[in-house]
N, C-alpha and C positions, 0 to 999 in steps of 0.2 A: 503492500499499502503506500508506504515511506515510497519506493522510484519508482510510484506513478505521479502523486503529489509532487517529485522533483520532475521529473517528465515534464508533464502540463503545467511549471509552475519557470522552466527552462524555456522551452519554447514559446509562451505567453512573454518570456524577456525577451527573445532575440527578433519576435518579433516586435517589443518593443521596441526595441534598445537599437537605435540604427549606429549603423560601422560610421567613421569618419576619414571622407578623404577631403583633406583643406579644411578639416573643425565643421564641416556644416551634411560631410554625407554627398556632396553633387561628385559630377564624373569631370569636374575642372583639373587639369593639371597646378601641383604648387610648386612654386618659383622660390628659392633661398632671396630674403630680401634685401641680407646684411654680408651672404655669403662667409660669417664665420665658423667655426668649427672648433667644438670644442674638443683636444688630443680624447680616442680610447683611453677606457679604462685598463683596458686588457687583454685581450681576443679570445680567451677562453671562451667556448662553453657556460655558464653554471653549472651546477651538475648538486642537486635535482633538480628537475626542471626547464631545461633544452635539452641535454644531453640524452637522457632515456624516452623520448620522442622524437631525434630529431631524423632519420630517416622515416620513421612510421609516417611523419605528417609531413615533412615533402614529397612522401611519394600517394598519398591522401588530397593535397592539393591539389597536382600532375593527374591523378586520375577523373580529381572533379573537371578541371581544364580539359583532360584529353576527348570531353562529350558534350553537345550542343545543353547544352541549361533554360533553363527557362526560369528568370529571376522576375518576380512580380509576376506581369504577362509582357514582360518583356528578352526573345528569344537571342540568347547565346549564342552563337561559337563556338568549338575548340577551341581555343587559346593555347599557343604553346609555351612546354614545360618552366618554373619557374626554377631557377637555384640556390642555394639553400646560406643565407650571410649571417657568420657572428653577433655582427654590428647586431641586426634586427631583434638575431633571437635573443641575446643581451639588452638591448632596449626592453623589449616586448617579456621579458623575462622579468626584469625592474621594475615594471609599471605592473603587472600580476600583484608581485610583491608589494610594491605598494598599496594595490589595492586592500590589499589584507590588514596589510597591516594599520591602514589607519581606515579600515572596514568601511569602503566607500564602494560604485563601482560608477565610472567615466570615465570616457576618451581624456578628462581634463585632470592633469596628477594632482595631486596635496599640495604640493608646492605651483598649483596655476599651468603648469606646463603642457604643453599640445604635443602629439606623440611628432610635431615632424622636431619638434626642441631633443627628445629622447631621443630619435634617432641622429642626430649630430650630434650628440653628447657622446656619441659612443664611437663618432668619426665618419661615420658615414653619409659621403658630400650627395644628397638624395635632391632629383629633380622633379620628384612628384612619388607622396610614398598613402596609404593608406593606412586604416587599422579597424579590426572587429578582435573583441569583445566578448565575454560569456562567463559567465559561471553556475558551478553546479555539476554538467555535464562529466561523468567519473573519464571516461576514452577520450581517444585520440576522432574515431572514430562519431561519434555520437556528439563533440563539435563540429567536426566538418559538417555535419548531414544539418545538423541545425540552423549553420549561418545560409547552407544551401537551398532550407523552405523560409528566409531572409532576404527578404528582394533587395537591400541595400549591402546586407555584409557578402554574397549571391553576388551581386556588379563588384564586390571588389574579389572574389575571387576568381571572375574572368574577365577583369579588367586586363587588356593583353598592355595597356602599357607597362605594368608590373610585370620583371625579370624577375627579384631578387624578394626573398620571405626568410621572416624568421619566427619562431613561436615560445614561446613561455609559456610555463605553469607555477602558480603557489595556490600550496594548499591551506586553505585558514574555516573558519567556522561560515554557514551560510544553513538558512530551515530547519535549523534541529542536528544535523550533521557537522561535526566537528572540522572534518575531512575531505571538505568541498575543496573543488579546483577553479580554479581564476584562471582564466586562459586567454591572453595578447594573443593575436597576430599582425603582423608587421609587416608591411608589403613596401616596394620602394622601387625606385629603379634611381641609378646614379645618372 
């Protein structure tokens, strides 16, 4: 019964919570306004929360992109495969960790920063970016499927402008589950 409740709540949340591209979920490209990039923190995937899902996550996203998808009422042709970026994965992981530690779910970080700012902090010189977030999904497969039934999240997954991804999760309390996963997927192009 608890899993059904979590599944319904997760799907509802995915339909209500839009993915942000340029902060508003549109299809516009985002350009770096000042060109300033804070040097990367390390370069290795944090573990756990990234390293344990890296291969599975990349394969699942590329499987979704390999076939025609319907995002809302808009058909999308197959999109080229994406590659993994450690910098994007670190930005995603740190955002998931921030959401758990500060008890919130938003594309805006607890410091007021955007996904683009978080990505830049990791040394990724993006031309365009997008972000999907979710909570409660226990597996990579379930979070990808949830995003595919949400129009804006699906559009991010199928956007051919994105060439690299990074994803991460952090475990924290949600809906009575003390060990729910908070997911972040960052998509971008240099």
